[in-house]
C-alpha positions in Angstrom: 24.9 -7.8 14.6 25.0 -6.4 11.0 28.4 -5.3 9.9 28.7 -1.5 9.4 30.2 -2.1 5.9 27.1 -4.1 4.9 24.9 -1.2 6.0 27.0 1.4 4.2 26.5 -0.5 0.9 22.8 -0.1 1.3 22.8 3.5 2.4 22.1 5.1 -1.0 24.8 7.7 -0.5 24.2 10.9 -2.5 27.9 10.9 -3.4 28.1 7.5 -5.1 24.8 7.1 -7.0 25.4 5.9 -10.6 23.0 5.3 -13.5 21.9 1.7 -14.0 23.9 -0.5 -16.3 22.5 -1.6 -19.7 23.6 -5.2 -19.2 23.1 -7.4 -16.2 25.4 -10.3 -15.2 23.9 -13.8 -14.9 21.9 -14.2 -11.8 23.1 -16.3 -8.9 21.7 -17.3 -5.5 21.5 -14.5 -3.0 22.5 -14.6 0.6 20.4 -12.3 2.9 23.1 -10.9 5.1 22.1 -10.5 8.8 19.0 -12.8 8.5 20.8 -15.1 11.0 21.0 -12.8 14.1 24.1 -12.7 16.3 22.2 -13.9 19.3 21.4 -17.2 17.6 24.5 -18.9 18.9 25.3 -22.6 19.2 25.5 -22.3 23.0 22.0 -20.8 23.1 20.5 -23.4 20.8 17.4 -25.0 22.3 16.5 -27.3 19.5 14.4 -27.2 16.3 11.1 -25.3 16.1 8.3 -27.8 16.5 7.3 -29.2 13.1 3.7 -27.9 13.2 4.7 -24.3 14.0 4.0 -21.8 11.3 6.2 -18.8 11.0 5.5 -15.6 9.0 8.1 -13.7 7.0 8.3 -10.9 4.5 10.1 -11.0 1.2 10.8 -7.4 0.1 10.9 -6.8 -3.7 13.8 -5.0 -5.3 11.8 -3.5 -8.2 12.9 -3.4 -11.8 15.8 -0.9 -11.6 17.3 -0.5 -8.1 20.4 1.4 -9.3 18.3 3.7 -11.4 16.0 4.4 -8.5 18.9 5.7 -6.4 20.3 7.7 -9.3 17.1 9.4 -10.1 16.3 10.1 -6.4 19.7 11.7 -6.2 19.3 13.8 -9.3 15.8 15.0 -8.6 16.9 16.2 -5.1 20.1 17.9 -6.2 19.7 21.7 -7.0 22.8 21.4 -9.3 21.2 18.7 -11.4 19.2 19.2 -14.6 16.6 16.8 -13.2 16.1 18.8 -10.0 12.5 19.1 -9.1 11.3 16.9 -12.0 9.2 14.7 -9.7 7.2 11.7 -10.9 3.7 10.8 -9.9 3.2 7.6 -7.9 2.0 5.9 -11.1 5.0 7.0 -13.1 7.3 5.8 -10.3 5.7 2.4 -10.3 5.9 2.0 -14.1 9.6 3.0 -14.1 11.0 1.6 -10.9 8.4 -0.6 -9.1 8.3 -4.3 -9.1 6.8 -5.7 -12.3 3.9 -8.2 -12.5 6.4 -10.8 -13.7 8.7 -10.3 -10.7 5.8 -10.5 -8.3 4.5 -13.7 -10.0 7.9 -15.3 -10.0 8.4 -14.7 -6.3 5.0 -16.0 -5.5 5.5 -19.1 -7.5 8.9 -19.8 -5.9 7.3 -19.5 -2.4 4.3 -21.6 -3.2 6.4 -24.3 -4.9 8.4 -24.6 -1.6 5.1 -25.1 0.3 4.7 -21.6 1.7 1.4 -19.8 1.8 1.3 -16.4 0.3 -0.8 -14.4 2.8 -0.3 -10.8 1.4 1.1 -9.1 -1.7 1.9 -5.5 -2.4 4.1 -3.8 -5.0 6.8 -3.7 -2.3 6.6 -7.0 -0.5 5.1 -10.5 -0.3 4.2 -12.0 3.1 4.6 -15.7 3.4 3.8 -18.3 6.1 4.9 -21.8 6.5 6.2 -24.7 8.6 9.9 -25.3 9.2 10.0 -27.8 6.4 8.6 -25.3 3.9 10.9 -22.5 5.1 13.9 -24.9 4.8 13.0 -25.7 1.2 12.5 -22.0 0.3 15.4 -20.5 2.1 18.0 -23.2 2.4 17.9 -23.3 6.2 15.5 -24.3 8.9 14.3 -22.4 12.0 15.7 -23.3 15.4 14.9 -22.1 19.0 17.4 -20.2 21.1 17.4 -19.3 24.8 18.4 -15.7 25.0 18.2 -13.6 28.2 15.8 -16.1 29.7 13.3 -16.1 26.8 12.9 -18.5 24.0 13.4 -17.0 20.5 13.4 -18.5 17.0 15.7 -17.7 14.1 17.1 -19.3 10.9 20.0 -21.6 11.7 22.1 -19.6 9.3 21.7 -16.7 6.8 18.9 -17.5 4.5 19.3 -17.7 0.7 17.0 -17.1 -2.2 17.6 -19.0 -5.5 19.0 -17.5 -8.7 15.6 -17.7 -10.3 14.3 -14.8 -8.1 17.4 -13.3 -6.7 17.3 -10.2 -8.8 13.7 -9.6 -7.7 14.3 -9.9 -4.0 15.6 -7.0 -1.9 15.7 -8.8 1.4 13.8 -11.1 3.8 12.7 -10.2 7.3 10.5 -11.6 10.1 12.0 -15.1 10.2 13.7 -14.2 13.5 12.1 -13.0 16.7 12.5 -9.3 17.0 13.6 -9.2 20.6 13.1 -5.8 22.4 14.2 -3.4 19.6 10.9 -1.8 18.5 10.2 1.8 17.8 9.2 4.1 20.6 7.7 7.7 20.6 10.2 10.5 21.2 8.1 12.5 23.6 7.8 12.8 27.4 5.3 14.6 29.6 6.7 17.5 31.6 5.6 15.9 34.9 4.5 12.3 35.3 3.2 13.1 38.8 0.8 16.0 38.0 -2.0 16.5 35.5 -1.8 20.3 35.7 1.8 20.3 34.3 2.6 24.1 34.1 0.3 26.8 35.3 0.7 30.6 35.5 -0.7 31.2 38.9 1.1 30.9 42.2 3.7 32.4 44.5 7.4 31.7 44.3 8.7 28.5 45.9 12.1 28.4 47.7 14.1 28.8 50.8 12.4 32.0 51.9 8.8 30.9 51.5 6.6 30.4 54.5 3.7 29.0 52.6 3.9 26.2 50.1 2.4 27.0 46.7 -0.7 25.1 45.7 -0.3 25.4 42.0 2.7 25.5 39.7 4.6 28.7 39.0 6.1 29.6 35.6 7.1 32.6 33.6 5.4 33.9 30.4 8.9 34.7 29.1 12.5 34.0 30.2 13.3 35.9 33.4 9.8 37.3 34.0 9.8 35.7 37.4 12.7 34.7 39.5 13.0 32.3 42.5 14.1 34.7 45.1 15.6 33.0 48.2 16.0 29.7 46.4 19.1 27.8 47.4 22.2 28.4 45.4 22.6 26.2 42.3 25.0 27.1 39.5 25.0 30.7 40.6 24.3 32.7 43.7 22.0 35.0 41.7 18.2 34.6 41.6 17.3 31.9 39.2 14.5 32.3 36.6 11.4 30.2 36.9 10.7 27.9 34.1 8.8 29.3 31.1 5.1 28.3 30.8 4.4 25.7 28.1 4.3 27.3 24.7 1.4 27.2 22.3 1.5 27.5 18.5 1.0 31.2 18.0 3.9 31.9 20.3 6.1 29.4 18.4 5.1 30.9 15.1 6.0 34.4 16.2 9.3 33.3 17.8 10.6 31.6 14.7 9.4 34.3 12.4 6.7 32.3 10.7 4.1 34.9 11.5 6.2 37.7 9.9 6.3 35.8 6.6 2.5 35.5 6.4 2.9 31.8 5.4 0.3 29.3 6.7 1.0 26.2 4.7 -1.9 26.8 2.4 -1.9 24.3 -0.5 0.4 21.8 1.2 -0.3 18.6 3.1 1.5 17.3 6.2 1.2 13.6 7.1 1.8 12.2 10.6 2.8 8.6 11.3 2.5 7.0 14.7 1.1 3.7 16.0 -2.6 3.1 16.6 -5.0 6.1 16.8 -6.9 8.3 19.2 -10.7 8.1 19.1 -11.1 11.9 19.5 -8.1 13.4 17.6 -9.9 15.9 15.4 -12.2 17.1 18.2 -9.2 17.5 20.6 -7.2 19.4 18.0 -10.1 21.7 17.3 -10.6 22.5 20.9 -6.9 23.0 21.4 -6.7 25.4 18.5 -9.7 27.5 19.6 -8.5 27.5 23.2 -5.4 29.3 22.1 -6.7 31.8 19.5 -6.3 29.7 16.4 -8.9 28.2 14.0 -10.2 24.7 14.2 -9.8 22.4 11.2 -12.0 23.3 8.2 -14.2 20.5 6.8 -12.0 18.1 5.0 -8.7 19.7 6.2 -8.0 16.7 8.5 -8.1 13.1 7.4 -7.0 9.9 9.2 -6.3 6.3 8.2 -6.8 4.1 11.2 -8.1 0.5 11.3 -8.4 -0.7 14.9 -9.4 -4.2 13.7 -5.8 -4.7 12.5 -4.0 -3.5 15.6 -1.4 -5.9 17.0 1.4 -6.1 19.7 -0.5 -3.7 22.0 1.2 -5.0 25.1 4.6 -4.7 23.6 4.0 -1.2 22.2 2.1 0.4 25.1 -1.2 0.3 23.3 -3.3 3.1 21.9 -3.4 4.9 25.3 0.4 5.1 25.3 0.5 6.5 21.8 -2.5 8.9 22.0 -0.5 11.8 23.6 2.1 11.4 20.8 -0.5 11.6 18.2 -2.1 14.7 19.8 1.2 16.4 20.1 2.1 15.7 16.4 -1.2 16.7 14.9 -1.6 19.8 17.0 1.9 21.1 16.3 1.6 20.4 12.6 -1.8 22.3 12.5 -0.5 25.0 14.8 2.6 26.0 12.8 0.9 25.5 9.4 -2.8 26.3 10.2 -4.0 26.2 6.6 -2.2 23.1 5.5 -4.1 19.8 5.3 -3.1 17.2 7.9 -3.3 13.5 7.3 -2.8 11.0 10.2 -1.8 7.4 9.4 -1.9 5.1 12.3 0.4 2.0 12.0 -1.1 -1.2 13.3 1.7 -1.5 15.9 5.1 0.0 16.8 7.1 -2.7 14.9 9.3 -1.7 12.1 7.3 -3.6 9.5 4.0 -1.9 10.5 5.5 1.6 10.7 7.1 1.1 7.3 3.7 0.0 5.9 2.2 3.3 7.2 4.9 5.4 5.5 4.5 3.3 2.3 0.8 3.9 2.2 1.4 7.7 2.2 4.1 7.5 -0.5 2.3 5.0 -2.8 -0.8 7.1 -2.8 1.0 10.5 -2.5 -1.2 11.5 0.5 1.2 14.3 1.6 4.0 16.6 0.6 5.8 16.3 4.0 5.8 13.4 6.4 6.7 13.6 10.1 7.7 10.6 12.2 8.1 11.2 15.9 9.5 7.8 16.8 12.8 5.9 16.5 15.1 3.3 18.1 18.7 2.6 18.6 20.5 0.6 15.9 22.8 -1.6 18.1 21.6 -3.3 21.2 23.2 -5.3 24.0 21.0 -8.3 23.1 21.9 -8.1 19.4 18.4 -7.1 18.4 20.0 -4.8 15.9 18.4 -3.1 12.9 19.0 -5.4 10.0 20.3 -4.8 6.5 17.0 -5.9 5.1 15.1 -3.4 7.3 17.4 -0.6 6.2 17.1 -1.5 2.5 13.3 -1.8 2.7 12.9 1.6 4.4 15.4 3.2 2.1 13.6 2.1 -1.0 10.5 3.9 0.2 12.5 7.0 1.2 14.0 7.2 -2.3 10.5 6.7 -3.8 9.3 9.6 -1.7 12.1 11.8 -2.9 11.3 10.9 -6.5 7.6 11.9 -5.9 8.6 15.2 -4.3 7.7 14.1 -0.7 10.0 15.0 2.2 10.3 12.6 5.1 11.5 13.7 8.6 12.2 11.8 11.8 12.8 13.0 15.4 16.4 12.5 16.5 15.5 11.0 19.9 15.6 12.2 23.5 18.6 10.4 24.9 21.5 12.5 23.8 24.3 10.3 22.4 22.3 7.2 23.4 25.2 5.8 25.4 24.8 3.5 28.3 25.9 6.4 30.5 23.0 8.5 29.3 20.6 5.6 29.5 21.5 5.1 33.2 19.8 8.4 34.2 17.9 9.6 31.1 14.1 9.8 31.1 13.4 8.6 27.6 16.2 6.1 26.8 16.5 2.6 25.6 18.4 0.8 28.3 19.6 -1.9 26.1 22.0 0.4 24.2 25.4 -1.2 23.6 27.4 2.1 23.1 27.1 5.7 22.1 25.4 5.8 18.7 23.3 7.7 16.3 19.6 6.5 16.2 17.5 5.0 13.4 15.7 5.8 11.2 16.7 9.5 11.5 20.3 8.7 10.6 19.4 7.4 7.2 20.9 9.8 4.6 17.5 9.9 2.8 15.5 11.5 5.6 15.7 14.7 7.6 16.8 14.2 11.2 15.1 16.9 13.4 16.9 17.6 16.7 15.7 19.7 19.7 16.5 23.0 21.3 15.4 24.9 24.4 13.7 28.1 23.2 13.4 31.2 25.4 11.1 34.1 24.7 12.6 37.6 25.3 9.7 39.6 26.6 6.0 39.7 27.0 5.4 40.3 23.3 6.8 36.8 22.7 9.8 37.7 20.5 12.6 35.2 20.0 15.1 35.4 22.8 17.6 32.7 22.5 18.1 28.9 22.0 20.5 26.4 23.4 20.7 22.7 22.7 18.1 20.3 24.2 20.1 18.8 27.0 19.0 19.1 30.6 20.1 18.0 34.0 18.0 18.3 37.1 18.2 18.3 40.9 15.3 18.3 43.4 14.8 20.7 46.3 15.6 19.1 49.7 12.9 18.5 52.3 14.1 21.5 54.3 14.3 23.8 51.2 17.9 24.7 51.7 19.8 22.6 49.1 19.5 20.7 45.8 19.8 16.9 45.6 22.1 16.0 44.0 24.1 19.2 44.0 23.7 21.1 40.8 27.3 20.7 39.8 27.0 16.9 39.9 23.4 16.6 38.6 23.1 13.7 36.0 21.8 13.9 32.5 18.0 13.7 32.4 16.7 14.6 28.9 18.4 15.6 25.6 18.1 15.8 21.9 19.6 12.9 19.9 22.4 13.2 17.4 25.9 12.1 16.5 28.1 10.4 13.9 26.7 7.3 12.4 28.9 4.2 12.2 26.5 2.7 9.6 26.0 5.3 6.9 28.5 7.1 4.7 28.4 10.9 4.5 25.8 12.1 1.9 26.9 14.7 -0.6 24.7 17.5 0.9 26.8 17.4 4.1 30.1 17.9 2.4 31.6 21.3 3.1 29.1 22.0 5.9 29.8 19.3 8.5 33.2 19.6 10.1 35.6 16.7 9.3 36.3 16.4 13.1 32.7 15.2 13.4 32.3 13.2 10.2 35.5 11.3 10.8 35.0 10.5 14.5 32.5 7.9 15.6 30.6 8.2 18.8 32.9 5.7 20.5 35.9 8.0 19.7 37.2 5.8 17.0 38.6 7.6 14.0 37.4 6.6 10.5 39.0 7.3 7.2 35.6 7.4 5.5 33.4 10.5 6.2 30.2 9.5 7.9 26.6 10.8 8.2 26.1 13.1 11.1 22.8 14.0 12.8 20.7 16.0 13.4 20.2 18.1 10.2 18.1 20.9 11.8 16.4 21.6 15.1 13.5 23.3 16.8 12.1 23.7 20.3 11.5 20.4 22.1 13.2 20.6 25.4 11.2 19.2 28.3 11.5 22.4 30.3 10.7 24.9 27.6 7.9 22.6 26.6 4.8 22.9 24.4 1.2 22.6 25.6 -0.8 19.7 24.2 -4.5 19.0 24.5 -6.0 15.5 24.7 -9.0 13.6 25.8 -9.0 10.3 23.8 -12.5 9.6 25.1 -11.8 10.9 28.6 -12.1 14.5 30.0 -10.2 17.0 27.8 -7.1 18.4 29.5 -3.9 20.2 28.5 -0.4 19.6 29.7 3.2 20.3 28.8 5.2 17.8 26.7 8.7 17.9 25.4 11.0 15.8 23.2 12.2 15.8 19.6 8.7 14.5 19.0 7.7 18.1 19.3 10.5 19.2 16.9 9.7 16.8 14.1 6.0 17.9 13.4 7.1 21.5 13.9 9.6 21.3 11.2 7.2 19.4 8.9 4.9 22.4 9.3 7.7 24.8 8.5 8.3 22.9 5.3 4.6 23.1 4.5 4.9 26.9 4.9 8.0 26.9 2.6 6.1 24.9 0.0 3.4 27.6 0.0 6.1 30.2 -0.5 7.8 28.3 -3.3 4.5 27.5 -5.1 5.8 23.9 -5.8 6.9 20.8 -4.0 10.3 20.8 -2.3 10.7 17.0 -1.9 13.6 15.7 0.1 14.5 18.6 2.3 18.2 18.0 3.1 19.9 19.4 0.0 17.9 22.6 0.4 18.6 22.8 4.2 22.3 22.5 3.8 22.4 25.0 0.9 20.7 27.4 3.2 22.7 26.6 6.3 23.9 30.2 6.4 20.3 31.4 6.6 19.3 29.4 9.7 19.7 30.6 13.3 22.9 29.3 14.8 22.2 27.6 18.1 25.1 27.7 20.6 25.3 26.4 24.2 25.0 28.9 27.0 24.1 31.6 24.5 22.0 33.4 27.1 24.7 34.7 29.3 28.0 34.1 27.4 29.7 32.6 30.3 30.9 29.3 31.7 28.0 29.2 34.2 25.4 26.7 32.9 22.0 28.2 32.0 19.4 27.1 34.6 15.9 27.6 35.7 13.6 26.5 38.6 10.8 24.2 37.7 8.0 24.4 40.2 5.1 21.9 39.9 3.5 23.1 43.2 2.1 20.6 45.7 1.5 17.1 44.2 0.0 14.4 46.5 1.0 16.5 49.5 4.6 16.9 48.4 6.3 20.1 47.2 7.8 19.4 43.7 10.6 21.9 42.9 13.6 21.2 40.7 16.6 23.1 39.5 17.1 22.5 35.7 20.4 22.9 33.9 20.2 23.6 30.2 22.6 23.1 27.3 24.2 19.9 28.7 23.4 17.2 26.1 25.7 14.3 27.0 28.8 14.3 24.7 26.9 16.4 22.1 27.7 20.1 21.9 26.1 23.1 20.2 28.9 25.2 18.8 29.1 27.9 16.1 28.3 26.4 12.7 27.1 22.8 12.2 27.2 20.6 15.3 25.9 17.2 16.4 23.5 18.7 18.9 21.4 21.0 16.7 22.7 20.5 13.1 22.6 23.7 11.1 20.5 25.4 13.8 16.9 26.4 13.7 14.7 27.8 10.9 13.6 31.4 10.8 11.9 34.0 8.6 15.0 34.4 6.4 15.1 30.6 5.8 11.4 30.6 4.9 11.6 33.7 2.6 14.4 32.1 0.7 11.8 29.7 -0.9 9.7 32.5 -2.3 10.0 32.9 -6.1 
């Protein structure tokens, strides 16, 4: 496990950035903290790695001015700075902050002199491969095998070191230890795993008083349009509304006020990063758009970078089929909420941290977009000590800061497991079960990205006007076989799905959160422990993503085209990226790292509060009716606004951040 203090030093806090120093102290050997994982214990030692085994690792490059990088990224993102908005091109960034040819050559020579093979070189990292003997010579320690949770892993016997001759050029080292189970996963979930029709608009009501079972799903065009008359009592004895039908982009644009602004993202580019790639993405997005009254992509408006010959770890990651719905969701929401923006899809070669970072780096190095959406993430601290390492954080953060300097905003979904605690994971539908404690997720908790949380959005009437929002946190109970009760009883229904958020134990509070985030949140960790140092709190902002006020997604990926409802902060992240593209159109210039502008406009966003609909202590609820599936009636009672220990209250909160964007937020970017 990486110590929290070590991570905080790498966090690039916007409060503590300082200009680089004119003089540099004499170089010394550098220990790569956390390169020897906590699971590699003496009791688990299973002997040395066989001599002929070759292991691949990555040496990340620090660049020529790490301190200056952080300082400039801070200044260019700060509205109060004279450097605000003075973005650099990718070439200017490389010349000023990137690794020099001399640094790259020195690291390559050191590796080769130790007997390692250099198998890949970029301006950010050098990939090396070698036997245990070569690794020992290069890094001062050999690789050993460890028996952990019934599987054989390998790792350095102690933290690796790099010599003084290259220490200033090296940011960190990764890949020398088995990754375990902690890989990124998409933050989305289908509305029903047991029906392809998801939500439909045709049927009769289901419930206690029905004499005929419905054959298709029932849903409402807006909140309260239809009620489940005769349904068994849940949170209230009154008739309960049926679930809203899955939303499509024009409805979302209208509800959030985007339509009223006239902004369409024209002139801006949104990039999407997921793993692998669908074979029919553009065609699916075109059909989806035209099915719902929008325009298909114009020629050249959609671009993708996918190389299936390089795909790896497909079994571990769920393969292209597992990620295709995520890609469709992200691309269609980005296009739907910013229909004139260009969309670029970059498919990582796997769901590993290194491959996903490579996809983001490609976008930033070549300035392929103005806004980047990432609908994936992971927990930072696991029960098997497969924690996110200090090197991973430093490598990602270097690219995040580069993006800020180039005027590129990067967003991440906040996750779908509420506070990511073991209690939530025990019943949650989209949780990592190896969570060690309640915690904020990664990478969305990094201070240099925008953490996008989720809400449940209700339309007010048939015209599609905004009705209300509550936090994305649901419980659910199923209708009993006799149709007379809910199981479990509504009052004891467990957590099922909810937006991520919380106070990070790993990152200090960035300057943009000061004065907006309550000290009760920033000084209280998810475990309840008080901290004297203010910490980063997520999410920053939120949009609709709840599984039961879901969005409609179209996909074929080579099969028959179909549409179904999906939910998750995977929905929210590309939605907000599209909102930022709209804002860029209004501003007539790049916005860059979004958070300083978001917090400066926190009074302009829509405040999202739990139980906003009825202003009472009775939980907001709806009936979700999937109709008859495989001969069984699927009817559930859904409770909203119950996101584990996270709560949406007035002002900033750890369930929805500053709230959701609206027309006032967007119009504030017009000049």
